[in-house]
C-alpha positions in Angstrom: -0.3 43.8 38.5 2.8 42.5 36.8 5.7 40.6 38.3 9.1 40.4 36.7 10.9 37.1 37.3 14.2 36.4 35.6 13.7 39.2 33.1 10.3 37.9 31.9 6.9 39.6 32.6 4.5 37.5 34.6 0.9 37.9 35.9 -0.1 36.4 39.2 -2.7 33.7 39.1 -6.3 35.0 39.4 -6.8 32.9 42.5 -3.9 34.6 44.3 -5.4 38.0 43.7 -8.9 36.8 44.7 -7.6 35.3 48.0 -5.9 38.6 48.9 -9.0 40.6 48.1 -11.3 38.2 50.0 -8.9 38.2 53.0 -9.0 42.0 53.1 -12.8 42.2 52.7 -13.3 39.7 55.6 -11.1 41.8 57.9 -13.1 44.9 56.9 -16.4 43.1 57.7 -15.1 42.2 61.2 -13.4 45.5 62.1 -16.0 47.9 60.9 -18.9 46.7 63.1 -16.6 46.7 66.1 -15.6 50.3 65.5 -19.2 51.3 64.9 -20.5 49.6 68.1 -17.7 51.1 70.2 -18.4 54.6 68.9 -22.1 54.2 69.7 -21.3 53.2 73.3 -18.7 55.9 73.8 -21.4 58.6 73.2 -23.7 57.2 75.9 -23.8 58.9 79.3 -22.5 56.0 81.4 -20.1 56.2 84.3 -16.6 55.3 83.5 -15.4 51.8 84.3 -11.8 51.4 85.4 -9.8 49.4 82.9 -9.1 46.0 84.3 -12.1 45.9 86.5 -14.1 44.0 83.9 -12.1 40.8 84.6 -14.0 38.1 86.3 -16.9 35.6 85.9 -20.4 36.8 85.0 -23.9 35.3 84.8 -25.2 36.0 81.3 -28.8 36.6 80.4 -29.3 37.2 76.7 -31.8 37.7 73.9 -31.1 36.4 70.3 -32.0 38.7 67.4 -35.1 36.5 66.8 -36.3 37.2 70.4 -35.3 33.8 71.9 -33.9 33.9 75.4 -30.7 32.2 76.7 -28.5 32.2 79.8 -25.0 31.1 80.6 -21.6 32.2 81.9 -19.0 34.6 80.6 -15.4 34.6 81.8 -13.2 37.7 81.1 -9.5 37.3 81.4 -7.0 40.2 81.0 -4.2 39.3 78.5 -1.9 42.2 78.3 -3.6 45.0 76.4 -6.5 42.8 75.4 -9.1 40.5 77.0 -10.1 37.0 76.2 -13.8 36.3 76.8 -15.2 32.8 76.9 -19.0 32.3 76.9 -20.5 29.0 77.9 -24.2 28.7 76.9 -26.1 25.4 76.9 -22.8 23.6 77.1 -21.4 25.3 73.9 -18.3 27.5 74.2 -17.6 30.7 72.2 -14.4 32.6 72.5 -13.7 36.2 71.6 -10.9 38.7 72.0 -11.6 42.3 73.0 -10.2 45.7 73.7 -11.2 48.1 76.4 -11.6 51.7 75.4 -12.8 54.3 77.9 -15.9 52.6 79.2 -16.6 50.1 76.5 -15.5 46.5 76.0 -15.5 45.8 72.2 -15.1 42.1 71.2 -14.9 40.1 68.0 -14.9 36.3 68.1 -15.8 32.9 66.6 -19.3 31.5 66.8 -19.7 28.1 65.0 -18.5 28.6 61.4 -18.8 32.3 61.5 -18.0 35.2 63.8 -19.6 37.9 66.0 -19.0 41.4 67.2 -19.9 42.6 70.7 -19.9 45.8 72.7 -20.5 46.0 76.5 -20.7 49.0 78.8 -21.7 49.5 82.5 -25.3 50.2 83.2 -27.4 49.9 86.4 -24.6 47.9 88.2 -24.3 45.4 85.4 -22.6 45.2 82.1 -25.0 45.5 79.2 -24.4 45.2 75.5 -25.4 44.3 72.0 -24.0 41.8 69.6 -24.3 40.9 65.9 -23.7 37.6 64.0 -21.2 38.3 61.2 -23.0 36.1 58.7 -26.6 37.2 59.5 -26.1 40.4 61.4 -28.9 42.6 60.2 -30.5 42.7 63.7 -28.9 42.8 67.1 -28.9 40.5 70.0 -28.4 41.7 73.6 -26.8 40.5 76.8 -26.8 41.6 80.5 -23.9 40.4 82.6 -24.1 40.2 86.4 -20.8 39.6 88.2 -20.5 36.3 90.0 -16.9 36.7 91.1 
């Protein structure tokens, strides 16, 4: 890539190009798993959930990819066309932003120094879903949400 400034040919610094490539690759790593998880849930035979009815507070029972169990609370707040989800587990908070498509809530968010992707759908009167850590996401964790209010 060549830039022309004041009639002279210039090349952008290698660091500039590398930052733009890395930024695009990071977004690709975040968006692709969300799309894949959403597509998987859209093909499951679950009853439709009315958009907006996912807002509220939920008891969370989860399983980490290594099999460890945890519990906590998830709060879902509608923010225009998107949702903000705040998890509190063992006193630690994680925040994600999601979209609701048909019967699936797909979420991407921040967890420590990394991120996560999440997909939830209605099943047996609860919301059930899977999640993956963006840094070590070769296996899935799972959560079941039971509405508290």
